[in-house]
C-alpha positions as CSV (number, residue, x, y, z in Angstrom):
1,M,97.5,-98.5,-13.2
2,A,95.8,-97.6,-16.3
3,I,93.7,-100.7,-16.3
4,G,92.0,-99.8,-12.7
5,S,91.2,-96.6,-14.5
6,E,89.9,-97.3,-17.2
7,A,87.5,-99.4,-15.3
8,E,86.4,-96.6,-12.4
9,A,85.9,-94.7,-15.9
10,R,83.8,-97.0,-17.1
11,S,82.5,-97.6,-14.1
12,F,81.1,-93.9,-13.2
13,A,80.2,-93.4,-16.8
14,E,77.2,-95.9,-16.0
15,T,76.5,-94.9,-12.8
16,R,76.5,-91.4,-14.3
17,R,74.0,-92.6,-17.1
18,T,72.2,-95.0,-14.4
19,L,71.2,-91.7,-12.5
20,L,70.4,-89.6,-15.8
21,D,67.6,-92.3,-17.5
22,A,66.0,-92.4,-13.5
23,L,65.9,-88.7,-13.7
24,D,64.5,-87.9,-17.3
25,R,62.0,-90.7,-15.9
26,T,60.7,-89.1,-12.5
27,E,60.9,-86.1,-14.4
28,H,58.8,-87.6,-17.0
29,E,56.6,-88.3,-14.4
30,A,56.2,-85.8,-12.4
31,H,55.4,-84.3,-15.8
32,E,52.7,-86.3,-15.7
33,Q,51.1,-86.5,-12.7
34,A,51.0,-82.4,-12.8
35,A,49.0,-82.9,-16.4
36,E,46.6,-85.3,-14.5
37,L,46.2,-82.6,-11.8
38,V,45.5,-80.4,-13.9
39,N,42.6,-82.4,-15.5
40,Q,40.7,-83.3,-12.2
41,A,41.1,-79.4,-11.4
42,E,39.4,-78.3,-14.0
43,R,36.5,-81.2,-14.3
44,R,36.1,-80.2,-10.9
45,A,36.1,-76.2,-11.8
46,R,33.4,-76.8,-14.8
47,E,31.3,-79.1,-12.3
48,I,31.1,-76.7,-9.0
49,T,30.4,-74.1,-12.1
50,L,27.2,-76.2,-13.4
51,K,26.1,-76.6,-10.3
52,A,26.3,-73.2,-9.2
53,D,24.8,-72.7,-13.1
54,Q,21.8,-74.7,-11.5
55,N,21.5,-73.6,-8.2
56,A,21.3,-70.0,-9.8
57,A,18.7,-70.9,-12.6
58,L,16.7,-73.3,-9.0
59,L,16.6,-69.2,-7.3
60,H,15.9,-67.7,-9.9
61,F,12.6,-69.9,-10.3
62,A,11.9,-70.0,-6.9
63,N,11.6,-66.3,-7.0
64,G,9.7,-65.6,-10.0
65,A,7.1,-68.0,-8.4
66,T,7.3,-66.6,-5.2
67,G,6.5,-63.1,-7.3
68,L,3.6,-65.2,-9.2
69,L,1.5,-66.4,-5.6
């Protein structure tokens, strides 16, 4: 009987370790994906800000140029 219990305990421990390893990998991948999403969002925000600044400068120039006419 003890041999079967030892085999079951080993099997349980191996299964537990496998599941914990899978959880660790999944957590690591989730962190990497989240970091990439943040980087993409920051990059997009910079693009939007730059475009808005360019449009504001064009509007300012256009308004100034019309005032000169």
